[in-house]
C-alpha positions as CSV (number, residue, x, y, z in Angstrom):
1,M,0.0,0.0,0.0
2,K,2.8,2.4,0.7
3,F,4.5,1.6,-2.5
4,W,1.4,2.5,-4.4
5,Q,1.0,5.7,-2.6
6,K,4.6,6.6,-3.3
7,R,4.4,5.8,-6.9
8,K,1.2,7.8,-7.2
9,E,2.8,10.8,-5.7
10,T,5.7,10.4,-8.1
11,T,3.3,10.2,-11.0
12,D,1.4,13.3,-9.9
13,T,4.7,15.3,-9.7
14,R,5.5,14.4,-13.3
15,V,2.1,15.4,-14.5
16,K,2.3,18.8,-12.8
17,S,5.8,19.6,-14.3
18,P,4.4,20.5,-17.8
19,V,1.9,22.9,-16.3
20,V,4.6,24.7,-14.4
21,V,6.7,24.9,-17.5
22,C,3.8,26.4,-19.5
23,A,3.2,28.9,-16.7
24,M,6.8,30.0,-16.7
25,A,6.8,30.3,-20.5
26,A,3.6,32.4,-20.4
27,A,5.2,34.6,-17.8
28,L,8.3,35.0,-19.9
29,C,6.3,36.0,-22.9
30,L,4.4,38.5,-21.0
31,A,7.6,40.0,-19.7
32,L,9.0,40.3,-23.2
33,M,5.8,41.9,-24.4
34,L,5.9,44.5,-21.6
35,A,9.6,45.2,-22.3
36,G,8.8,45.7,-26.0
37,C,6.0,48.1,-25.2
38,S,8.3,50.0,-22.9
39,Q,10.9,50.3,-25.6
40,G,8.3,51.5,-28.1
41,E,7.0,54.1,-25.8
42,A,10.6,55.2,-25.1
43,G,11.3,55.4,-28.8
44,S,8.1,57.4,-29.4
45,S,9.0,59.7,-26.5
46,A,12.5,60.3,-28.0
47,E,11.0,61.0,-31.4
48,G,8.5,63.4,-29.9
49,A,11.3,65.1,-28.0
50,S,13.3,65.3,-31.2
51,D,10.4,66.8,-33.2
52,A,9.7,69.3,-30.4
53,S,13.4,70.3,-30.4
54,S,13.3,70.7,-34.2
55,A,10.2,72.8,-34.0
56,A,11.7,75.0,-31.3
57,G,14.8,75.5,-33.4
58,A,12.7,76.5,-36.4
59,A,10.7,78.9,-34.3
60,A,13.9,80.5,-32.9
61,A,15.3,80.8,-36.4
62,A,12.1,82.5,-37.7
63,S,12.2,84.8,-34.7
64,D,15.8,85.8,-35.4
65,E,15.0,86.5,-39.1
66,A,12.0,88.6,-38.1
67,A,14.3,90.5,-35.6
68,D,16.9,91.0,-38.3
69,S,14.3,92.3,-40.7
70,S,12.8,94.6,-38.1
71,A,16.3,96.0,-37.4
72,A,17.0,96.5,-41.1
73,E,13.8,98.4,-41.8
74,P,14.6,101.4,-39.4
75,A,18.1,101.6,-40.9
76,S,16.6,101.8,-44.4
77,D,14.1,104.4,-43.3
78,E,16.8,106.4,-41.6
79,A,18.9,106.2,-44.8
80,E,15.9,107.5,-46.9
81,Q,15.3,110.3,-44.4
82,T,19.0,111.2,-44.5
83,S,18.9,111.3,-48.3
84,D,15.8,113.5,-48.2
85,V,17.4,115.9,-45.9
86,S,20.5,116.0,-48.0
87,D,18.4,116.7,-51.2
88,A,16.5,119.4,-49.4
89,T,19.8,121.0,-48.2
90,E,21.3,120.9,-51.7
91,A,18.1,122.5,-53.1
92,S,18.2,125.3,-50.5
93,D,21.8,126.0,-51.3
94,E,21.1,126.7,-55.0
95,L,21.3,130.3,-56.0
96,P,18.0,131.9,-57.1
97,V,17.4,133.0,-60.6
98,I,17.7,136.7,-61.0
99,T,15.8,138.8,-63.6
100,L,16.7,142.4,-64.3
101,S,13.8,144.5,-65.4
102,F,14.2,148.0,-67.0
103,N,12.5,150.1,-69.7
104,G,9.9,147.3,-70.3
105,A,12.6,144.6,-71.0
106,Q,13.7,141.7,-68.9
107,Y,17.0,139.8,-68.9
108,D,18.0,136.8,-66.8
109,L,21.2,137.1,-64.8
110,V,23.1,134.0,-63.7
111,M,25.0,134.7,-60.5
112,D,28.4,133.1,-59.9
113,D,28.3,130.7,-57.0
114,T,30.7,132.7,-54.8
115,A,30.7,134.3,-51.3
116,T,30.5,137.7,-52.9
117,S,27.5,136.8,-55.0
118,R,25.7,135.3,-52.0
119,E,26.3,138.5,-50.0
120,L,24.9,140.6,-52.8
121,L,21.8,138.4,-53.0
122,A,21.3,138.7,-49.2
123,L,21.0,142.4,-49.6
124,V,17.8,141.9,-51.7
125,P,15.1,141.8,-48.9
126,S,12.2,140.5,-51.0
127,S,11.4,139.0,-54.4
128,R,11.5,142.4,-56.0
129,M,13.7,145.4,-55.3
130,A,13.8,148.7,-57.3
131,L,17.3,150.2,-57.4
132,P,18.0,153.9,-57.4
133,P,19.0,155.2,-60.9
134,S,22.1,153.5,-62.4
135,H,24.5,155.9,-64.2
136,D,26.1,155.5,-67.6
137,R,29.9,155.3,-68.0
138,D,31.5,155.9,-71.4
139,G,28.7,154.3,-73.3
140,V,29.8,150.8,-72.3
141,W,28.4,150.1,-68.9
142,K,25.9,151.2,-66.2
143,Y,27.0,151.4,-62.6
144,Y,25.2,151.6,-59.3
145,D,26.8,152.6,-55.9
146,M,25.4,150.5,-53.1
147,A,24.8,151.8,-49.6
148,T,26.4,148.6,-48.1
149,G,29.6,147.1,-49.2
150,V,30.3,143.4,-49.5
151,S,33.5,141.2,-49.5
152,E,35.4,141.2,-52.7
153,D,37.8,138.9,-54.5
154,P,39.3,141.1,-57.3
155,E,41.5,139.9,-60.1
156,P,43.2,141.9,-62.9
157,L,41.0,142.1,-66.0
158,E,42.1,143.3,-69.4
159,S,38.6,143.3,-71.0
160,A,34.9,142.7,-70.3
161,Q,32.2,141.3,-72.6
162,A,28.6,142.5,-72.9
163,G,26.5,140.9,-70.1
164,D,29.3,140.8,-67.5
165,V,28.3,142.0,-64.0
166,L,31.3,143.2,-62.1
167,L,32.1,144.6,-58.6
168,D,34.5,147.5,-58.5
169,G,35.7,147.8,-55.0
170,P,33.3,146.6,-52.2
171,D,30.2,148.7,-53.2
172,R,30.0,149.6,-56.9
173,L,28.1,147.3,-59.2
174,I,28.8,147.4,-63.0
175,L,26.6,146.1,-65.8
176,V,28.6,145.9,-69.0
177,Y,26.5,146.2,-72.2
178,E,29.2,146.7,-74.8
179,D,32.5,144.8,-75.1
180,T,35.2,147.0,-73.7
181,P,38.9,146.9,-72.6
182,L,39.7,147.2,-68.9
183,D,42.6,148.4,-66.9
184,G,42.3,147.4,-63.3
185,S,41.0,144.6,-60.9
186,Y,37.4,143.6,-60.5
187,T,35.3,140.9,-58.9
188,H,33.2,139.0,-61.4
189,V,29.8,138.2,-59.9
190,G,27.5,137.2,-62.7
191,T,26.6,137.1,-66.4
192,V,23.4,138.1,-68.4
193,E,22.4,135.0,-70.4
194,D,21.1,136.6,-73.6
195,V,22.5,140.1,-74.5
196,D,20.6,140.6,-77.7
197,G,19.2,144.1,-77.6
198,L,20.7,144.8,-74.2
199,A,22.4,148.1,-75.1
200,E,19.2,149.4,-76.8
201,A,17.1,148.4,-73.8
202,L,19.4,150.2,-71.4
203,G,19.5,153.3,-73.5
204,N,21.6,156.4,-73.0
205,G,21.9,158.1,-69.6
206,D,20.5,156.9,-66.3
207,V,18.2,153.9,-66.0
208,D,16.0,152.5,-63.3
209,I,16.6,148.7,-62.8
210,T,14.4,146.4,-60.8
211,I,15.8,143.1,-59.4
212,I,13.4,140.2,-59.4
213,K,14.6,137.2,-57.3
214,N,13.0,133.9,-58.3
215,E,13.7,131.1,-55.8
216,R,14.3,127.7,-57.3
217,S,11.5,125.2,-56.7
């Protein structure tokens, strides 16, 4: 009887062994599956982190480009404003166009761009100025003695052509209407553009001349 029981116990142990093995195998498979899931989740997390990092980098680059563009625009605006100011300054520095009006005729006078010419123009207080009578000299020029002298830059001249405007000393203006020889030093301040009919328009004797100052637009 004991022998039977012992054999039976031995038989039961052998029967149970496959079950245990199966259980262990199932547990191992489950562990492997869980490990695979963990690795997949870790990989997804890493990919997500990489994508987030790339997106952050792109956003930073876009922000830098926008900042650079914003910084460049004021510089461009400032350059344009500087250019506008420069153009306005150059325009304001240009000498006005002068018209001489006398005896119903008008002649344009181009002033030399010199300190003397600018001082003369500064003596004209408005757009029109009637001068006292200008006197004739030797049938070749008219002269006018100013009440206020200006700086001069004389040079020796041997001749003058019709249309020349000269300064003799600091306060005598000369308008030449006939070619003439000279002997002395004078400051050239301007030239009448078209001298056709100039001598006839000025006539003999004294003449009243009106200066018209036309500012450049």
